MDAnalysis code that builds the backbone (N, CA, C; Angstrom):
import MDAnalysis as mda
import numpy as np

u = mda.Universe.empty(267, n_residues=89, atom_resindex=np.repeat(np.arange(89), 3), trajectory=True)
u.add_TopologyAttr("name", ["N", "CA", "C"] * 89)
u.add_TopologyAttr("resid", np.arange(1, 90))
u.add_TopologyAttr("resname", ["MET", "LYS", "TYR", "VAL", "LYS", "ALA", "ASP", "MET", "VAL", "LEU", "PRO", "GLU", "GLN", "LEU", "LEU", "ARG", "GLU", "VAL", "GLN", "LYS", "TYR", "MET", "ASN", "GLY", "VAL", "MET", "MET", "TYR", "VAL", "PRO", "LYS", "ALA", "GLU", "GLY", "ASP", "ARG", "ILE", "GLY", "TRP", "GLY", "VAL", "LYS", "SER", "GLY", "GLY", "ARG", "GLN", "ARG", "LEU", "GLU", "GLN", "ARG", "ASN", "GLY", "GLU", "MET", "ARG", "GLU", "LEU", "PHE", "SER", "GLN", "GLY", "ALA", "THR", "ILE", "GLU", "GLN", "LEU", "THR", "GLU", "ARG", "PHE", "TYR", "LEU", "SER", "CYS", "ASP", "THR", "ILE", "LYS", "LYS", "ILE", "VAL", "TYR", "ALA", "LYS", "THR", "LYS"])
u.atoms.positions = np.array([
    [-24.085, -20.365, -16.457],
    [-23.558, -19.272, -17.093],
    [-22.394, -21.125, -17.313],
    [-22.097, -21.328, -18.515],
    [-21.039, -22.326, -18.608],
    [-19.166, -21.567, -18.771],
    [-18.461, -22.582, -17.595],
    [-17.549, -22.035, -17.977],
    [-16.246, -22.687, -18.927],
    [-15.692, -22.051, -19.416],
    [-14.743, -22.556, -20.176],
    [-13.725, -21.822, -20.748],
    [-12.735, -22.175, -20.512],
    [-11.060, -21.627, -20.524],
    [-10.700, -20.716, -22.321],
    [-10.555, -19.969, -22.672],
    [-10.081, -18.868, -23.280],
    [-9.322, -20.541, -23.954],
    [-8.333, -20.862, -23.558],
    [-7.277, -20.679, -24.625],
    [-7.952, -22.390, -25.350],
    [-8.967, -22.242, -24.957],
    [-9.724, -23.710, -25.795],
    [-10.700, -23.241, -27.094],
    [-11.037, -21.717, -26.476],
    [-11.553, -21.940, -28.068],
    [-11.324, -21.025, -28.858],
    [-9.989, -19.365, -28.436],
    [-10.336, -18.556, -29.232],
    [-9.180, -18.647, -29.952],
    [-8.649, -18.233, -30.388],
    [-7.541, -18.061, -31.580],
    [-6.751, -17.577, -30.675],
    [-4.992, -18.124, -30.483],
    [-4.113, -17.424, -30.596],
    [-3.894, -16.333, -30.031],
    [-4.284, -15.525, -31.277],
    [-3.530, -14.450, -31.586],
    [-4.825, -13.750, -30.798],
    [-5.831, -13.649, -30.742],
    [-7.311, -13.112, -30.109],
    [-6.906, -13.217, -28.560],
    [-6.298, -14.135, -28.177],
    [-6.393, -14.358, -26.623],
    [-5.093, -13.676, -25.848],
    [-3.862, -13.839, -26.979],
    [-2.760, -12.947, -26.144],
    [-3.280, -11.131, -26.463],
    [-4.512, -10.851, -27.250],
    [-4.931, -9.510, -27.186],
    [-5.645, -9.117, -26.180],
    [-6.514, -10.012, -26.102],
    [-7.746, -10.083, -24.816],
    [-6.458, -10.112, -23.236],
    [-5.413, -10.589, -23.332],
    [-4.409, -10.638, -21.926],
    [-3.407, -9.473, -21.903],
    [-4.000, -8.502, -23.298],
    [-3.217, -6.800, -22.917],
    [-4.166, -6.640, -21.733],
    [-5.114, -7.050, -21.924],
    [-6.649, -6.091, -20.685],
    [-6.460, -6.632, -19.402],
    [-6.853, -7.991, -20.206],
    [-7.280, -8.280, -18.817],
    [-6.450, -10.289, -18.700],
    [-5.800, -9.881, -17.506],
    [-4.213, -11.592, -17.746],
    [-4.824, -11.842, -16.506],
    [-5.067, -12.999, -16.609],
    [-5.859, -14.457, -15.335],
    [-6.109, -13.960, -15.000],
    [-7.688, -13.212, -15.014],
    [-9.107, -12.997, -14.470],
    [-9.952, -13.847, -15.266],
    [-11.042, -13.644, -14.504],
    [-12.091, -13.949, -15.384],
    [-12.906, -13.633, -16.146],
    [-13.749, -13.145, -16.778],
    [-14.480, -12.467, -18.198],
    [-15.390, -13.255, -18.184],
    [-16.782, -12.298, -18.110],
    [-17.881, -12.607, -18.698],
    [-18.616, -12.245, -19.189],
    [-18.454, -13.010, -20.270],
    [-19.077, -12.320, -22.434],
    [-20.730, -12.481, -22.285],
    [-21.663, -11.728, -22.803],
    [-22.741, -11.833, -22.487],
    [-22.951, -12.369, -23.684],
    [-24.495, -12.445, -24.212],
    [-24.849, -13.417, -24.861],
    [-25.479, -12.031, -26.026],
    [-24.414, -12.025, -27.491],
    [-25.364, -11.624, -28.329],
    [-26.986, -11.042, -27.789],
    [-27.191, -9.662, -28.511],
    [-28.247, -8.744, -28.415],
    [-29.247, -9.842, -28.710],
    [-29.115, -10.785, -29.954],
    [-30.532, -11.188, -30.785],
    [-30.530, -12.570, -29.676],
    [-30.102, -13.099, -28.882],
    [-30.012, -14.565, -28.049],
    [-30.445, -13.892, -27.122],
    [-31.051, -13.267, -26.566],
    [-31.252, -11.886, -25.866],
    [-32.695, -12.445, -24.760],
    [-33.697, -13.153, -24.107],
    [-35.376, -13.177, -24.082],
    [-34.781, -12.800, -22.650],
    [-36.382, -12.601, -22.528],
    [-37.362, -11.216, -20.969],
    [-37.043, -12.244, -20.149],
    [-36.912, -11.525, -19.014],
    [-37.153, -11.846, -17.524],
    [-38.334, -13.548, -18.122],
    [-38.181, -14.260, -17.242],
    [-39.488, -15.083, -16.879],
    [-39.936, -15.516, -18.029],
    [-39.539, -15.743, -19.287],
    [-40.241, -15.842, -20.606],
    [-40.301, -17.648, -20.241],
    [-38.458, -17.417, -20.653],
    [-38.750, -19.383, -20.405],
    [-39.155, -19.863, -19.839],
    [-39.154, -19.070, -18.215],
    [-39.527, -20.288, -17.220],
    [-40.999, -19.978, -16.512],
    [-41.795, -19.223, -17.341],
    [-43.594, -19.496, -16.681],
    [-43.292, -18.055, -16.235],
    [-42.301, -18.037, -15.381],
    [-42.986, -16.699, -14.215],
    [-43.580, -15.163, -14.747],
    [-43.113, -15.209, -16.001],
    [-43.709, -13.381, -16.335],
    [-45.097, -13.698, -16.341],
    [-45.860, -14.582, -16.905],
    [-47.096, -15.050, -17.350],
    [-47.888, -15.430, -16.645],
    [-46.535, -16.120, -15.130],
    [-47.688, -16.741, -13.905],
    [-48.007, -14.725, -13.543],
    [-46.680, -13.348, -12.751],
    [-46.985, -13.227, -12.632],
    [-48.077, -11.855, -13.171],
    [-48.287, -11.853, -14.594],
    [-49.335, -10.963, -15.604],
    [-50.844, -11.574, -15.235],
    [-50.793, -12.922, -14.290],
    [-51.878, -13.754, -14.626],
    [-52.557, -13.139, -12.997],
    [-51.794, -13.608, -11.685],
    [-51.807, -12.388, -10.834],
    [-52.467, -11.409, -10.901],
    [-51.658, -10.516, -11.717],
    [-51.888, -9.016, -11.402],
    [-53.123, -8.495, -11.570],
    [-53.349, -9.053, -12.663],
    [-54.588, -9.371, -13.504],
    [-55.922, -9.523, -12.685],
    [-55.365, -11.198, -11.635],
    [-56.600, -11.570, -11.085],
    [-56.528, -10.436, -9.818],
    [-55.939, -9.414, -9.165],
    [-56.033, -8.346, -8.199],
    [-56.869, -7.161, -9.191],
    [-56.520, -7.119, -10.137],
    [-56.924, -5.405, -10.858],
    [-58.734, -6.261, -10.839],
    [-59.011, -7.662, -10.901],
    [-60.242, -7.840, -11.853],
    [-61.149, -7.530, -10.294],
    [-60.630, -8.488, -9.517],
    [-61.019, -8.795, -7.928],
    [-61.433, -6.677, -7.416],
    [-59.925, -6.355, -7.575],
    [-60.355, -5.015, -7.243],
    [-61.865, -3.518, -7.847],
    [-61.361, -4.220, -8.707],
    [-62.859, -3.556, -9.691],
    [-63.881, -4.297, -9.517],
    [-64.183, -5.170, -8.430],
    [-65.401, -5.544, -8.282],
    [-65.958, -5.316, -6.723],
    [-64.602, -4.769, -6.287],
    [-65.183, -4.241, -4.877],
    [-64.167, -4.962, -3.814],
    [-63.143, -5.159, -4.115],
    [-62.276, -5.747, -3.256],
    [-61.755, -4.951, -2.316],
    [-61.098, -5.052, -1.375],
    [-60.564, -3.215, -0.415],
    [-58.619, -4.055, -1.096],
    [-57.110, -3.587, -0.772],
    [-56.474, -2.936, -0.488],
    [-56.394, -4.202, 0.743],
    [-56.905, -3.813, 1.737],
    [-56.147, -5.072, 2.306],
    [-56.513, -6.425, 2.588],
    [-58.344, -6.977, 1.804],
    [-58.161, -7.825, 1.733],
    [-57.248, -8.834, 0.559],
    [-57.024, -7.936, -0.283],
    [-55.856, -8.002, -1.120],
    [-54.477, -8.648, -0.867],
    [-53.851, -8.022, 0.360],
    [-53.007, -8.013, 0.567],
    [-52.884, -9.454, 1.414],
    [-53.916, -9.742, 2.182],
    [-54.221, -11.282, 2.789],
    [-54.206, -12.496, 1.895],
    [-55.089, -11.895, 1.125],
    [-55.045, -12.854, 0.242],
    [-53.952, -13.358, -1.000],
    [-53.040, -12.137, -1.580],
    [-52.005, -12.597, -2.146],
    [-50.518, -12.495, -1.535],
    [-50.907, -11.895, -0.108],
    [-49.147, -11.791, 1.095],
    [-48.837, -11.054, 0.251],
    [-48.579, -9.808, -0.188],
    [-47.977, -8.318, -0.956],
    [-48.357, -7.578, 0.425],
    [-47.635, -6.707, 0.203],
    [-47.963, -5.154, 1.285],
    [-48.625, -4.314, 0.702],
    [-49.199, -3.120, 1.561],
    [-50.386, -2.591, 0.723],
    [-49.933, -2.036, -0.963],
    [-48.910, -1.848, 0.163],
    [-47.803, -0.570, -1.572],
    [-48.282, -1.155, -3.207],
    [-47.432, -2.538, -2.673],
    [-46.943, -3.088, -3.697],
    [-48.599, -3.801, -4.817],
    [-49.615, -3.199, -3.536],
    [-50.860, -4.200, -4.377],
    [-51.403, -2.838, -4.915],
    [-51.576, -1.868, -4.694],
    [-51.382, 0.121, -4.618],
    [-50.713, 0.424, -6.418],
    [-49.826, -0.273, -6.063],
    [-48.791, -0.915, -7.835],
    [-49.709, -1.105, -8.571],
    [-49.923, -2.397, -8.435],
    [-50.382, -3.258, -9.445],
    [-52.229, -2.582, -10.101],
    [-53.645, -2.375, -8.667],
    [-54.150, -2.408, -9.225],
    [-54.088, -0.852, -9.320],
    [-53.430, -0.296, -9.313],
    [-53.726, 1.597, -10.249],
    [-52.571, 1.466, -11.041],
    [-52.301, 0.959, -11.195],
    [-50.983, 1.147, -12.346],
    [-52.343, 1.255, -13.780],
    [-51.474, 2.254, -14.746],
    [-52.227, 2.181, -16.112],
    [-51.758, 1.073, -16.743],
    [-53.026, 0.002, -17.283],
    [-52.336, -0.839, -18.139],
    [-52.178, -1.111, -19.914],
    [-51.478, -1.393, -20.269],
    [-51.350, -1.735, -21.724],
    [-52.460, -2.245, -22.405],
])
């Protein structure tokens, strides 16, 4: 997130209007709705989790136990259960 002084980017009239509501405080302005991307899409984290979860489901369907999966993936039993028993899209 980049810090920008409002008086450097906003027209004076708009700045005065904003100051009626918030004067001298920091304010976060979110990106426009169309500019948003999902969590982990840019970094590849979402894809890695989907691959890991798919591998867990595959191993479970081949007979691996929940305990074996917890040792292999370093996750709790409850987390493993949520992943392997979840309905896939």
